[in-house]
C-alpha positions in Angstrom: -2.1 15.8 -17.3 -0.6 12.3 -17.5 1.7 13.3 -14.7 -1.2 14.2 -12.4 -2.9 10.8 -13.2 0.4 9.2 -12.2 0.7 11.0 -9.0 -2.8 10.3 -8.2 -2.2 6.5 -8.6 0.8 6.4 -6.6 -0.7 8.2 -3.7 -3.7 6.0 -4.0 -1.5 2.8 -3.9 0.6 4.2 -1.2 -2.4 4.8 1.1 -3.9 1.3 0.2 -0.7 -0.1 1.2 -0.7 1.7 4.4 -4.3 0.5 5.1 -3.4 -3.0 4.3 -0.4 -2.9 6.7 -2.6 -1.3 9.6 -5.1 -4.2 9.2 -2.0 -6.7 9.1 -0.8 -5.1 12.3 -3.7 -6.5 14.2 -3.0 -9.9 13.0 -0.1 -12.5 13.1 1.7 -11.2 10.0 2.3 -7.7 11.4 2.4 -4.3 9.8 5.9 -4.7 7.9 5.0 -7.9 6.0 1.6 -6.9 5.2 2.8 -3.6 3.9 5.6 -5.2 2.1 3.4 -7.8 0.3 0.9 -5.1 -0.6 3.7 -3.0 -2.1 4.9 -5.9 -4.1 1.3 -6.7 -5.3 1.0 -3.2 -6.6 4.0 -3.7 -9.0 
């Protein structure tokens, strides 16, 4: 059960990081930096 919760959290975090990256791609920061910063914030 805890493995399922861990996988769900991991997938949800990755999805949120991609969404933040997509938002950042339309701004000056760019996709890569926005994605990287959101992944670091998840840790």
